C-alpha positions in Angstrom: -22.7 -0.2 -7.5 -20.2 2.6 -8.3 -16.5 1.8 -8.1 -15.2 5.3 -8.3 -14.8 5.9 -4.5 -13.0 3.2 -2.7 -13.8 2.5 1.0 -10.9 1.8 3.5 -11.3 -2.0 3.1 -10.9 -1.8 -0.7 -7.9 0.5 -0.4 -6.3 -2.1 1.9 -7.2 -4.8 -0.7 -5.5 -2.8 -3.4 -2.5 -2.2 -1.2 -2.1 -6.0 -0.5 -1.9 -6.6 -4.3 0.6 -3.8 -5.0 3.7 -4.9 -6.9 6.8 -5.1 -4.8 9.2 -4.0 -7.6 9.3 -2.4 -11.0 9.7 -5.9 -12.4 6.3 -6.9 -11.0 4.6 -3.7 -12.2 2.6 -4.6 -15.4 2.2 -2.0 -18.1 3.4 1.6 -18.6 6.7 0.2 -19.8 8.2 3.4 -21.0 7.5 5.1 -17.7 8.9 2.2 -15.8 12.1 2.2 -17.8 12.5 6.0 -17.5 12.1 5.9 -13.7 14.4 2.9 -13.4 17.2 4.7 -15.3 16.7 7.9 -13.3 16.8 6.0 -10.0 19.9 4.0 -11.0 21.7 7.2 -12.1 20.8 9.1 -8.9 21.8 6.2 -6.7 25.2 5.9 -8.4 25.8 9.6 -7.9 24.6 9.3 -4.3 22.1 12.2 -4.9 18.4 12.5 -4.3 16.2 11.7 -7.3 14.9 14.6 -9.2 11.3 15.6 -8.2 8.7 13.6 -10.0 5.3 14.5 -11.3 2.9 11.7 -12.2 -0.2 12.6 -14.2 -3.2 10.6 -15.4 -6.7 9.5 -14.5 -7.5 7.8 -11.2 -6.6 4.2 -10.6 -3.7 3.8 -13.0 -0.9 3.3 -10.5 0.5 6.7 -9.5 0.6 5.8 -5.8 2.1 2.4 -6.6 4.9 4.1 -8.6 5.6 6.5 -5.8 6.2 3.5 -3.4 8.4 1.8 -6.0 10.4 5.0 -6.4 11.0 5.1 -2.7 12.0 1.4 -2.7 14.3 1.9 -5.6 16.0 4.8 -3.8 16.3 2.7 -0.6 14.4 5.2 1.4 11.1 5.6 3.3 8.1 7.3 1.9 6.1 10.0 3.6 2.5 10.2 2.3 0.1 13.2 2.4 -2.3 14.9 0.0 -3.1 18.4 -1.3 -6.4 18.8 0.7 -4.6 17.7 3.9 -2.1 20.5 3.7 -4.2 23.6 4.4 -1.7 25.9 6.0 2.0 26.6 5.8 2.5 25.2 9.3 1.2 21.8 8.1 3.7 21.7 5.2 6.5 23.1 7.3 6.1 20.4 9.9 6.2 17.7 7.2 9.2 19.1 5.4 11.4 19.7 8.5 10.8 16.1 9.7 12.1 14.6 6.4 15.4 12.8 6.5 18.0 12.9 3.7 16.8 11.2 0.4 13.3 10.5 1.7 10.4 10.6 -0.7 7.5 12.9 0.0 4.4 11.8 -1.8 1.7 14.4 -2.3 -1.5 12.9 -3.8 -3.9 15.2 -5.5 -1.2 17.8 -5.6 -3.3 20.0 -7.9 -5.5 20.7 -4.8 -2.6 22.2 -2.9 -3.3 25.9 -2.1 -1.4 28.2 -4.3 0.4 29.8 -1.3 1.8 26.4 -0.4 3.0 25.8 -4.0 5.2 28.9 -3.6 6.2 27.7 -0.2 7.5 24.5 -1.8 9.7 26.3 -4.3 12.5 27.0 -1.9 12.3 23.6 -0.3 12.5 21.9 -3.7 15.4 24.0 -5.0 17.3 25.5 -2.1 16.5 22.9 0.6 15.2 25.6 3.0 11.9 27.2 4.0 11.0 30.6 5.4 8.7 30.4 8.4 6.9 33.6 9.4 6.9 34.1 13.2 5.0 37.3 13.5 2.6 38.1 10.7 2.0 41.8 9.8 4.1 44.8 8.6 6.8 44.3 11.3 6.7 40.5 11.1 9.7 38.3 11.5 10.6 35.2 9.7 13.2 32.5 10.3 14.9 30.3 7.6 14.9 26.6 8.4 17.0 24.0 6.5 15.4 21.0 4.9 17.2 17.8 4.1 17.6 17.0 0.4 14.5 15.0 -0.6 12.5 13.9 -3.6 9.0 15.2 -4.0 6.6 12.9 -5.9 3.4 14.6 -6.9 0.3 12.8 -8.3 -2.4 14.6 -10.2 -5.4 13.9 -12.3 -5.6 17.5 -13.5 -2.1 18.6 -14.6 -3.6 21.8 -16.1 -4.5 23.2 -12.6 -0.8 23.3 -11.6 0.9 26.7 -12.2 3.6 26.7 -14.9 6.2 27.8 -12.3 5.4 24.9 -10.0 5.3 22.3 -12.8 8.7 23.5 -14.1 10.3 22.5 -10.9 9.7 18.8 -11.5 12.7 17.3 -13.3 10.7 14.2 -14.3 7.1 14.4 -15.6 5.4 11.2 -16.7 1.8 10.8 -17.9 0.1 7.5 -17.3 -2.4 6.2 -19.9 -5.2 3.6 -19.7 -4.0 0.1 -19.9 -4.6 -2.2 -22.9 -6.8 -5.3 -22.1 -3.8 -7.6 -22.4 -2.0 -5.8 -19.5 -5.2 -5.8 -17.4 -5.5 -9.6 -17.9 -1.9 -10.0 -16.6 -2.7 -7.9 -13.6 -5.9 -10.0 -12.8 -4.1 -13.3 -13.3 -1.3 -12.3 -11.0 -3.7 -11.0 -8.4 -5.7 -14.2 -8.5 -2.5 -16.2 -7.7 -1.8 -14.0 -4.7 -5.4 -14.4 -3.6 -5.3 -18.1 -4.2 -8.2 -17.9 -6.6 -8.5 -20.1 -9.6 -9.3 -17.6 -12.4 -9.8 -18.9 -15.9 -8.0 -16.9 -18.7 -11.4 -16.4 -20.4 -12.8 -14.9 -17.2 -9.8 -12.6 -16.8 -10.2 -11.5 -20.4 -13.9 -10.7 -19.8 -13.2 -8.7 -16.7 -10.4 -6.9 -18.4 -12.7 -5.8 -21.2 -15.1 -4.2 -18.7 -12.4 -2.5 -16.6 -12.1 0.8 -18.6 -8.3 0.2 -18.8 -8.0 0.8 -15.1 -6.2 -1.7 -12.8 -8.0 -0.4 -9.7 -11.4 -1.1 -11.2 -10.3 -4.5 -12.5 -9.2 -5.6 -9.0 -12.5 -4.5 -7.5 -14.4 -6.4 -10.2 -12.2 -9.4 -9.3 -13.1 -9.0 -5.6 -16.8 -9.0 -6.3 -16.6 -11.9 -8.7 -14.6 -13.8 -6.1 -17.3 -13.2 -3.5 -20.0 -14.6 -5.9 -17.9 -17.7 -6.7 -17.3 -18.3 -3.0 -21.0 -18.0 -2.1 -22.0 -20.3 -4.9 -19.3 -22.7 -3.7 -17.4 -22.8 -7.0 -13.8 -23.9 -7.0 -12.9 -21.7 -9.9 -14.0 -18.5 -11.7 -14.9 -19.3 -15.3 -16.3 -17.0 -18.0 -19.9 -17.8 -17.0 -19.3 -16.9 -13.3 -17.5 -13.7 -14.4 -20.4 -12.7 -16.7 -22.9 -13.3 -13.9 -20.9 -11.2 -11.5 -20.6 -8.3 -14.1 -24.4 -8.5 -14.7 -25.0 -8.2 -11.0 -22.7 -5.2 -10.8 -24.6 -3.7 -13.8 -21.4 -3.2 -15.8 -22.1 -3.5 -19.5 -20.0 -4.5 -22.5 -18.3 -1.1 -22.7 -17.5 -1.0 -19.0 -20.3 1.5 -18.2 -21.9 1.5 -14.8 -25.3 2.8 -13.9 -24.0 6.3 -13.2 -22.5 6.4 -16.7 -25.8 5.4 -18.3 -27.6 7.9 -16.2 -25.3 10.6 -17.5 -26.0 9.5 -21.1 -29.7 9.4 -20.6 -29.6 12.9 -19.2 -27.9 14.1 -22.3 -30.4 12.3 -24.5 -33.3 13.7 -22.5 -32.0 17.2 -22.8 -31.5 16.8 -26.5 -29.1 19.7 -26.8 -25.7 20.8 -25.5 -25.5 20.7 -21.7 -23.1 22.7 -19.5 -21.0 21.0 -16.8 -22.8 22.5 -13.9 -26.2 21.6 -15.3 -25.2 18.1 -16.1 -23.8 17.6 -12.6 -27.0 18.8 -11.1 -29.1 16.5 -13.4 -27.4 13.4 -12.3 -26.5 14.5 -8.7 -22.8 14.1 -9.0 -19.9 16.4 -8.3 -18.4 18.3 -11.2 -14.9 17.0 -10.5 -16.3 13.4 -10.6 -17.8 14.1 -14.1 -14.6 15.7 -15.5 -12.0 13.4 -13.9 -13.8 10.0 -13.7 -16.8 9.7 -15.9 -16.2 11.8 -19.0 -12.8 10.5 -20.1 -14.0 6.9 -20.6 -17.2 8.1 -22.3 -15.2 10.3 -24.7 -12.8 7.4 -25.5 -15.8 5.2 -26.3 -17.3 7.9 -28.6 -20.4 8.3 -26.4 -19.9 11.9 -25.4 -18.5 14.9 -27.2 -17.5 18.3 -25.8 -18.4 21.3 -27.9 -18.1 25.0 -27.3 -21.8 25.0 -26.2 -21.4 22.1 -23.8 -21.6 18.3 -23.6 -23.6 16.4 -26.3 -24.6 12.8 -26.9 -23.3 11.2 -30.1 -25.1 8.8 -32.5 -23.3 5.9 -30.7 -25.0 7.0 -27.5 -28.4 6.4 -28.9 -27.2 3.1 -30.4 -25.8 1.9 -27.0 -29.0 2.9 -25.1 -31.1 1.2 -27.7 -32.8 4.5 -28.8 -33.4 6.0 -32.2 -31.2 8.9 -33.0 -33.0 12.2 -33.9 -33.0 13.2 -37.5 -31.1 16.3 -38.5 -32.5 19.0 -40.8 -31.1 19.4 -44.3 -27.7 21.2 -44.2 -27.4 20.8 -40.4 -24.4 18.9 -39.0 -25.4 16.0 -36.7 -24.5 16.6 -33.1 -22.4 19.6 -33.8 
């Protein structure tokens, strides 16, 4: 089972456990404090909050923070995504319907077409947009006013945003993977909401295998809860959690089968592998490799990026129970 793509039921599950205030949000303390200060200051001045860009891997709470920003500003949130905005008319309709001080949340904002990035410039700074009525050399355009609003963008690939677009965000925050202690708190709080008796030892075990990602930890909790329910257990102890993790094929480093398949492909190739080749070898999208799989493998020291491509490290062979190849005299290992 791969947890990287949530189905609608799991998204609803995550939404039901979403914290209702900054005080309930566990982890990312510096970011929470910075946002809380900015919101308080903007509210006291009766101004919209500066535009906010939230960066970081999937599942760390960017969408949750967007909802908390709207709540802190006492306004509604309008949600869309980069891929959903394919033409200027799509964005124009969204912008002109915004009310004063509303929050517009654009998920995957790095996938916004470049023409729409430029279209947003005037809306973000001048609170107006130019709509083209008749395209062509003699085309006409009309300037429409936009209510002052706050744009909150979420991205897993900050580098794909143009410098001009990124500079228009007054607040830029980067979310990092959570330490195990924070993940344990998230699991124990979620268990209370779900009316599940979760032992601290079981929460610690699930946290260790969650890759520092709250979304993954909550999905693990959901599957372990199912197992305990079917086995008619009144609580989830460490043994039940371990059995659930084994059934999900999540190992001690939080690797799933797709991660191990990637590592085995590198070992089988025995040399540096390009991204396109590696994606084809394991039948996964290149974006999934770069944004979801590789960051955790690099943090674990199981994969290295070199100028020639991706290579397995000595720890990869150790983790897979294989013998690492011997290097020739004078040759750097896994260079």
